[in-house]
C-alpha positions as CSV (number, residue, x, y, z in Angstrom):
1,M,-25.4,12.4,-27.5
2,P,-24.4,14.5,-24.4
3,D,-20.7,15.2,-23.7
4,R,-19.0,12.9,-21.2
5,D,-18.0,14.2,-17.8
6,R,-14.3,15.0,-17.9
7,D,-11.7,16.0,-15.3
8,E,-9.3,18.9,-15.5
9,Q,-7.0,16.9,-17.7
10,G,-9.8,15.9,-20.1
11,R,-10.0,12.3,-19.0
12,A,-13.5,10.8,-18.9
13,R,-14.8,10.8,-15.3
14,N,-18.3,10.2,-14.1
15,A,-19.3,13.2,-12.1
16,R,-22.6,11.8,-10.8
17,P,-22.9,11.8,-7.1
18,R,-22.6,8.3,-5.4
19,D,-24.2,6.7,-2.4
20,G,-22.1,5.1,0.4
21,L,-21.8,1.9,-1.6
22,G,-20.6,3.7,-4.7
23,R,-23.9,3.4,-6.6
24,P,-24.5,6.4,-9.0
25,L,-27.2,8.8,-8.0
26,P,-29.0,11.3,-10.2
27,Y,-27.2,14.5,-11.0
28,G,-27.9,17.1,-8.3
29,A,-28.7,14.5,-5.6
30,P,-26.7,14.7,-2.4
31,G,-24.1,12.0,-2.3
32,V,-21.2,10.7,-0.3
33,A,-17.9,12.4,-0.9
34,R,-15.7,10.3,-3.2
35,Q,-12.2,9.4,-2.5
36,P,-9.7,11.5,-4.5
37,E,-8.0,9.4,-7.2
38,G,-4.3,9.0,-7.9
39,I,-3.2,9.6,-4.3
40,V,0.2,8.0,-3.6
41,R,0.2,6.9,0.1
42,T,2.7,4.9,2.1
43,P,1.5,1.3,2.8
44,E,0.7,2.4,6.4
45,E,-1.4,5.4,5.2
46,T,-3.2,3.1,2.8
47,L,-4.1,0.5,5.4
48,V,-5.2,3.2,8.0
49,A,-7.4,5.0,5.4
50,A,-8.9,1.8,4.0
51,Q,-9.7,0.3,7.5
52,R,-11.3,3.6,8.5
53,L,-13.5,3.5,5.4
54,L,-14.4,-0.2,6.0
55,D,-15.3,0.6,9.6
56,E,-17.5,3.4,8.3
57,G,-19.4,1.0,6.0
58,K,-17.8,2.3,2.8
59,P,-16.0,-0.6,1.2
60,F,-16.4,0.9,-2.3
61,H,-14.3,3.9,-1.0
62,A,-11.8,1.5,0.6
63,H,-11.5,-0.2,-2.7
64,E,-10.5,3.1,-4.3
65,V,-7.7,3.6,-1.7
66,F,-6.4,0.1,-2.4
67,E,-6.7,0.8,-6.1
68,D,-4.4,3.8,-5.7
69,A,-1.8,1.6,-4.0
70,W,-2.2,-1.1,-6.7
71,K,-1.7,1.4,-9.5
72,S,1.2,3.1,-8.0
73,T,3.2,0.0,-7.1
74,D,5.4,-2.2,-9.2
75,G,6.7,-5.6,-8.4
76,P,5.1,-8.5,-6.5
77,E,3.2,-6.3,-4.0
78,R,1.0,-5.0,-6.8
79,A,-0.9,-8.3,-6.6
80,L,-1.4,-7.8,-2.9
81,W,-3.0,-4.3,-3.3
82,K,-5.1,-5.6,-6.2
83,G,-6.3,-8.5,-4.1
84,L,-7.2,-6.2,-1.2
85,A,-9.1,-4.0,-3.7
86,Q,-11.0,-7.0,-4.9
87,L,-11.9,-8.1,-1.4
88,A,-13.3,-4.6,-0.8
89,V,-15.3,-4.7,-4.0
90,G,-16.6,-8.2,-3.0
91,L,-17.9,-6.7,0.2
92,T,-19.4,-3.8,-1.7
93,H,-21.3,-6.3,-4.0
94,A,-22.4,-8.2,-0.9
95,L,-23.8,-5.1,0.7
96,R,-25.5,-4.2,-2.5
97,G,-27.2,-7.6,-2.6
98,N,-25.2,-8.9,-5.6
99,Q,-24.3,-12.4,-4.6
100,K,-22.7,-13.5,-7.8
101,G,-20.5,-10.4,-7.9
102,A,-19.6,-10.8,-4.3
103,L,-18.6,-14.4,-4.6
104,T,-16.5,-13.8,-7.7
105,L,-14.6,-10.9,-6.2
106,L,-14.1,-12.5,-2.8
107,H,-12.6,-15.5,-4.5
108,R,-10.3,-13.4,-6.8
109,G,-9.2,-11.3,-3.9
110,A,-8.4,-14.2,-1.7
111,D,-6.5,-16.0,-4.5
112,A,-4.4,-12.8,-5.0
113,I,-3.4,-12.3,-1.4
114,E,-2.9,-15.9,-0.5
115,P,0.8,-16.0,-1.6
116,F,1.5,-13.3,1.1
117,A,0.2,-15.5,4.0
118,A,3.6,-17.0,4.8
119,A,5.2,-13.6,5.3
120,P,2.5,-10.9,5.6
121,P,3.8,-7.4,4.9
122,Y,2.9,-4.3,6.9
123,G,1.3,-6.2,9.8
124,L,-1.5,-7.4,7.5
125,D,-3.5,-10.3,8.9
126,V,-3.5,-12.2,5.6
127,A,-4.6,-15.5,7.3
128,G,-7.5,-13.7,9.0
129,L,-8.5,-12.0,5.7
130,L,-8.5,-15.4,4.0
131,R,-10.6,-16.9,6.8
132,W,-12.9,-13.9,6.5
133,S,-13.3,-14.3,2.8
134,R,-14.1,-18.0,3.1
135,E,-16.7,-17.3,5.8
136,A,-18.2,-14.5,3.7
137,V,-18.5,-16.8,0.7
138,G,-20.2,-19.4,2.9
139,S,-22.7,-17.0,4.6
140,S,-25.7,-15.1,3.5
141,L,-25.0,-11.7,2.2
142,S,-26.7,-10.0,5.2
143,E,-24.4,-11.7,7.6
144,I,-21.1,-10.5,6.1
145,R,-19.2,-8.4,8.6
146,T,-16.4,-5.9,8.0
147,P,-13.0,-7.4,8.0
148,S,-10.0,-6.2,10.1
149,L,-6.9,-5.7,8.0
150,R,-4.6,-6.3,10.9
151,K,-4.6,-8.5,14.0
């Protein structure tokens, strides 16, 4: 059995290149640069980076940015970042043609961010994201558009 890919600290990491939707490609194939992991950003930096990646058609990469925020946050906002990561993964599954995965993650993400609708932090358009997720669930996968995180 071959050794697992590992990072500098010895943690298992898949070093295979990935396409723009995060799907693994064969070793040696040209891929899309991955997001560095474990970056601690301010909420503003997180939202700007994630929106840029969403606009570039890279929701998998946006999910990684949200995941960094989720994993580096304690308290109630942890659920917000996790929910945003789940929405980005839902969009990723939709663009990959995985309807079941898309619907599951879009529902989970919407449920996680809904408690923030009354007082959205950081200028987030939580109500708009909830509308977007409901529309995405009710549309065909090919019709799902990229969401805006802010008004």
